[in-house]
N, C-alpha and C positions, 0 to 999 in steps of 0.2 A: 454390669455383668450380663453376659448373654443368657438366654434361656437354657442353652446347653450347659453352661457352667452352673446355673442354678440347679438343674437336675442332678448334676454331679455332686453339688454341695449337699443336696438332700440325702444322698447315700454316703456322705462323709468323705468325699473326694474333692481334691483341688487340682486343677491343671498345673502340672509342674513346669519348671524351666525345661527347655529343649535339652535333651541328652546330647553332648558333643559327639560327633562321629568318632568311631574307633579305627577308621581307615580312610581311604580316599573317596569320599562320597559326601553328599549333602543330605540332611535329614528329610527334606521334602522338596519337590519340584512341582511348580504349577505350569501346565501347558493348556491354553484355552480355558475351558471350564472344568478341567480335571487337576487334581492334586495327587501325585504319587508319593506315598510316604515310604521311605526306606525301611528295611527291617529294623524293628525296635526291640531292644533287650529289656528285661525286667530290672532296670536300674532304678534305685530309690535313693534320693539324696546323694547322688554321685557314686553309689556303690551297687554292685550286683546283689539283688535281694537273696538269691540262693543259687548255688551252682550244682552241677552233677547231672546224672542221668535219671529220668523218670523210670520208676520201677526198681531202682537200686538205691540212689541217694536222695531222691525226691519222691514224695507220694503224689498220686494223681491229684489229690485235693490241693496240695501245695502248688503243684504245677498249674492248676486252674487259676489260682490266685496270681501266679507269675504271669500268666497270659493276660489277666486283667491289668496288671502293672504295665506290661508291654503295650497294651492297647491305650492306656492312659498316656504313655509316652508318645504314641502315634498321634493322639489328639493334640498334644503339645507341639509336635512337629507341624501338624496341619495348621494350628493357630499361628505359628510363626510365619506362615506363608499367606494366610487369608485374613488374619486379624480377628474378624468377627465369626465365631463358630456358627452363628445363626444363619450364615450364608450358605451352609451346606444343604444341597438339594437332596443328596442321598449318599449313604455309604454304598459303594458299588461292589467292591471285591475285597475280601480279607484272605490272607494266606498265613497260616500258622505252622511253624516248624517246632517239633518236639524232639529234643535229644533224649533218646530212650534206649532201654535194653532191646535186643533183637526181637523178643517175642511180645513186646508191649503193643497192644492193639487199641489202646484207649485215647489216641491222639485227638479224635473228634470231641470227646468229652472235655479234654484239657483246653482245647481252643475255644470251647464254649465260654470260658472266662472272658475272652476278648469279645466274642459275639454278643454276649449278654451285656457287657459294658457299653458297646456301641448302641444296643437297643435302648438301654436306660438313658443314655446321653442324648440320642437323636430321635427317639420314639420310632414312628413308622418309617422315617427316613433312614433308620439304622438297619433295616432289613437288607441283607446283602447276599451275594454269591460268595462261596468260600471253599477253600481247600485246607485240609489238616494233614500234615505229613510227618511221619516219624523219620528221624535222621540219626546218624551215628554220632555227630557232634555239632556244636554251634560255637561261634566266637566267644572267647573269654569263659568257656565252659558253662555257658548259659544253658538252662534247661528248656527255655522257650524263646522263640523270636516271632514277632508279628509284623507283617507289612500290610498296607491297605491302600486302596484307591478311593478317592472321594470325588463326587461331582459337586461343583459350586454353582449357585444360581447366577444367571445372566452373564 
């Protein structure tokens, strides 16, 4: 078990199986020392953890947990490409999309669920650049979607 997986286990999380794509794409692609992880939805055990709009059907606190679930799925996609999560040199960039009502301005706090998970999993290597964007809708009526770019050692 990698150090990253041990850190996740300490907070009660296990890297899941890779979520199958819902359209024509692959969950992650490595090019050189970078892995680009496609947008990951908050799927848990093959089902959407929660659906709807933040500020209407989903509370900001629930959405933050959904962002964490999406980030965990991003780690699974990353692992499927690199094998050993301890080869991650750093989390480079995270983009979080939050399906929300028009006047919801809390997308950054929601996406903190993903950022905090990457920090817990990768330590200092988990500090990253980020965007948090409120959107009208997401695939499968998801409330949150998270994509990420990782740098791999050597």
